[in-house]
C-alpha positions as CSV (number, residue, x, y, z in Angstrom):
1,M,-21.2,5.0,-191.6
2,L,-18.8,8.0,-190.9
3,R,-20.5,9.9,-193.7
4,N,-23.9,9.4,-192.1
5,V,-22.6,10.5,-188.7
6,V,-21.1,13.6,-190.3
7,A,-24.3,14.3,-192.2
8,T,-26.3,14.0,-189.0
9,V,-24.0,16.4,-187.1
10,I,-24.1,18.9,-190.0
11,G,-27.9,18.6,-190.2
12,V,-28.3,19.3,-186.4
13,V,-25.8,22.2,-186.5
14,T,-27.6,23.6,-189.5
15,A,-30.9,23.4,-187.7
16,F,-29.7,25.1,-184.6
17,V,-27.9,27.8,-186.5
18,T,-31.2,28.4,-188.3
19,V,-33.0,28.7,-185.0
20,M,-30.5,31.3,-183.8
21,L,-30.6,33.3,-186.9
22,V,-34.4,33.5,-187.2
23,D,-34.7,34.2,-183.4
24,K,-32.1,37.0,-183.8
25,I,-34.1,38.5,-186.6
26,G,-37.3,38.2,-184.5
27,H,-35.6,40.0,-181.6
28,M,-34.4,42.8,-184.0
29,V,-38.0,43.2,-185.3
30,Y,-39.6,42.8,-181.8
31,P,-36.9,43.8,-179.3
32,A,-37.3,42.7,-175.7
33,P,-37.1,45.3,-172.9
34,A,-33.7,46.0,-171.6
35,G,-32.8,43.8,-168.6
36,L,-35.4,41.1,-169.2
37,D,-34.3,37.9,-167.6
38,F,-35.2,35.1,-170.0
39,T,-34.4,32.5,-167.3
40,D,-37.2,33.8,-165.0
41,P,-40.6,32.5,-166.0
42,D,-42.3,35.1,-163.7
43,A,-40.5,37.9,-165.6
44,I,-41.4,36.5,-169.0
45,R,-45.1,36.0,-168.5
46,P,-46.1,39.7,-168.5
47,Y,-43.7,40.3,-171.4
48,L,-45.2,37.5,-173.5
49,A,-48.7,38.9,-172.8
50,T,-47.7,42.1,-174.6
51,L,-46.2,40.5,-177.7
52,P,-48.0,40.9,-181.1
53,I,-48.7,37.8,-183.2
54,G,-45.7,38.6,-185.5
55,A,-43.3,37.9,-182.6
56,F,-44.8,34.5,-182.0
57,L,-44.7,33.7,-185.7
58,F,-40.9,34.2,-185.6
59,I,-40.7,31.6,-182.8
60,L,-42.8,29.3,-184.9
61,A,-40.8,29.9,-188.0
62,S,-37.5,29.3,-186.3
63,S,-38.3,25.7,-185.4
64,V,-40.2,24.8,-188.5
65,V,-37.6,26.2,-190.9
66,A,-34.8,24.6,-188.8
67,A,-36.4,21.2,-188.9
68,F,-36.8,21.5,-192.7
69,D,-33.3,22.7,-193.6
70,G,-31.5,20.6,-191.0
71,T,-33.2,17.4,-192.2
72,L,-32.7,18.3,-195.9
73,V,-29.0,19.0,-195.5
74,A,-28.5,15.7,-193.6
75,C,-30.5,13.7,-196.2
76,L,-28.6,15.2,-199.1
77,I,-25.1,14.6,-197.5
78,G,-25.7,11.2,-196.0
79,D,-26.0,7.7,-197.6
80,A,-28.6,6.4,-195.2
81,R,-32.4,6.3,-195.6
82,A,-34.0,9.7,-195.4
83,R,-36.2,8.7,-192.5
84,I,-33.2,8.1,-190.3
85,F,-32.0,11.6,-190.7
86,G,-35.6,12.9,-190.3
87,I,-35.9,11.0,-187.0
88,V,-32.6,12.3,-185.7
89,V,-32.5,15.9,-186.9
90,G,-36.3,16.5,-186.7
91,G,-36.2,14.7,-183.3
92,F,-33.5,17.1,-182.0
93,V,-35.5,20.1,-183.1
94,F,-38.7,18.7,-181.7
95,A,-37.1,18.0,-178.3
96,A,-35.4,21.4,-178.2
97,S,-38.8,23.0,-178.9
98,V,-40.5,21.0,-176.2
99,A,-37.7,22.0,-173.7
100,N,-38.1,25.6,-174.7
101,F,-41.9,25.5,-174.2
102,I,-41.4,23.9,-170.8
103,A,-38.7,26.3,-169.7
104,I,-40.5,29.5,-170.9
105,P,-44.2,29.8,-170.8
106,H,-45.7,30.3,-174.3
107,P,-49.3,30.3,-175.6
108,L,-50.6,26.8,-176.1
109,W,-51.5,27.4,-179.7
110,L,-47.9,28.3,-180.4
111,A,-46.6,25.2,-178.8
112,L,-49.0,23.0,-180.7
113,A,-48.5,24.7,-184.0
114,T,-44.7,24.6,-183.6
115,L,-44.6,20.9,-182.8
116,A,-46.9,20.0,-185.6
117,G,-44.9,22.2,-188.0
118,V,-41.7,20.6,-187.0
119,V,-43.1,17.1,-187.8
120,L,-44.6,18.3,-191.1
121,S,-41.5,20.2,-192.2
122,T,-39.3,17.2,-191.3
123,L,-41.5,14.9,-193.4
124,L,-41.5,17.4,-196.3
125,A,-37.7,17.7,-196.2
126,M,-37.3,13.9,-196.3
127,R,-39.6,13.7,-199.3
128,L,-37.8,16.5,-201.1
129,A,-34.4,15.0,-200.5
130,T,-35.6,11.6,-201.8
131,A,-37.0,13.3,-204.9
132,I,-33.8,15.3,-205.5
133,R,-31.7,12.1,-205.2
134,G,-34.1,10.1,-207.2
135,T,-33.8,7.2,-204.8
136,E,-34.2,6.6,-201.1
137,T,-30.5,6.1,-200.6
138,R,-27.4,7.6,-202.3
139,D,-26.0,4.2,-203.2
140,G,-28.9,3.4,-205.5
141,N,-30.7,1.0,-203.3
142,P,-34.5,1.6,-203.3
143,G,-36.1,2.6,-200.1
């Protein structure tokens, strides 16, 4: 049980570190204007209208990659069924993405693509972890 809790925590931390790193790279490639208040939706709307597609793709990639690597790490460390880690880690990334889209206005296509991507990358990570381990659980019990 402790191993699964630790695996879940490490998976969630891995996911959120990934989001921060990919976002940081995105902000280096597409820097925001000095003094932009990211907590003010009225200040962000005009800024978002000027962003090229590449900037939005960094936002998409941060959540999708985070859901994948966070879930994969948790599945490979833990003893529980992969779907448990997928639900927890992928669920955290999904919920954080929804919160971000509510707090900061984004194009609808980006929100939908991100949420679908998070679900798909979580499922892919679960399948990959199961294939790597050769069984659904580490203790040899079939899934």
